[in-house]
N, C-alpha and C positions, 0 to 999 in steps of 0.2 A: 462406459468407463469415465470416470470423473478426472478431470483435466483442469489445471489452474496452471497458465503460463505466462510467467511475468517476463516483462522487457523494458527497456529504456534506460538500463543502468549504465554507469561508465565513470570516467575519471572528468572530473569539472574543477575548476578553481573556486577559492572562495568568493562567495557573492554571485555565482552563477546560478542556473537553472537547469533542471532535467524535470522528464515528465515520464513517470513510470505508467505502464499499462499491464493489466492483468486479464486476459482471455479466458474465458471459461465455459467449459462444454461437459456433458455428460450429467447435468441435473438442471433442475428449474431454475435458472439464475434469479429471475424475479422474485422468487420466494425466499431469498438469503439475503441476511446482511453480510456485508462485505467488510473486510478488515484490512488494514497495512499495519503490519507489524515490522519491527527492525530488530538485528542482533548484531552489536558490536563484538569485536575479537575480545574474548574474555568476560563478557558481559551477558546478563540473561536477555531473553528475548522481550522487548517492550511494546505495548501497543501503540503506534503512532496516530492511526485515525480510523474511524469507522464511519459507516454509513447506512441508514436504514434499507430496506426493499424498495421503497419508491424513491429514496434519495432526498427525501425531506429533512430528516434527521441526520445529524453529524456530529461527532465529538472528535476531539484533539488533544494530543499530549500537550501539556502547557507549553514546553519548548518549542514547538513548532507552531504553534497557534499564530496566526496571522502572517505565515511564510508558507505553510502547506495547504492545498487544498484538495479534498477529495470528492471525486464525482463518480457517476455511474451512467451507462448507456443501456438499458436493459433489453433495448432492440439489437443491440450488437454483443450483449453478454460481456461486457468489459466494465471493469473499474479502472478508474486512473489516480494518480496521485501527482498533481502538479507541485513541485517542490522549487522554491524561489530563496532567493538570498541563502544559498547554501553555506553550512559552516563545517569546519573540520570535524566538529562533534557530531555531524549528520553520518559519517563515514560508518557503514555497516551494511549487512546482506539485508534488503528488504524482502519480505515475503507478504503475499495476500493469502487471506482465509476465508472461508465461506462459512458462515453458521445460520442454522436454522432458528436460533434464540440470540437476542442481543446479549453479547458478552460472551458467546462461546463459540469456537471453530470445528467444524466437522471435517473440513477438507483446507489441505494447505499446497501451495504451489511450491515451486523448486528453489525460488529465490532469486535475486539479481543483486549483484554487488553496485554499490554506490561508494565511490572514493571523491572526497571534496579534499583538495591538496593542491598547494601553488608548486 
C-alpha cells in the first residue's frame, strides 16, 4: 500500500521557519522524483519544488527560490522542505507527490497546513 505522510506544518510568524517532512512507503522511493506542491484557499495547486531521484537536480517556484530548500534521504524514504523567511503568501496546504517521470505525480500525500501570520 502506497503511503505519503506529510508532517511539520503549523502556525508561524512572518520571517519564521518550518521544516516539512514526507515519509514514503509502499513503493521504491529512490526510483521516484519527489515534489512539493501547495494549494492556497481558492487557488489552484502549484508546484513549489521538486527533486530528482538522486537529489542532484532541483527546481523551485520563483517566489520561493532562495528561501526554500528541498532535499531527500533515500535511506529513510523521506523528502524534506526547509522553508525559511516565511511570508503570509506562503500560507497553504502543502502536499508531497511522487512521480516516476519528471513533472508528473503518481502518488499524493494528504497534505499539511502551513499558516504564516502574526
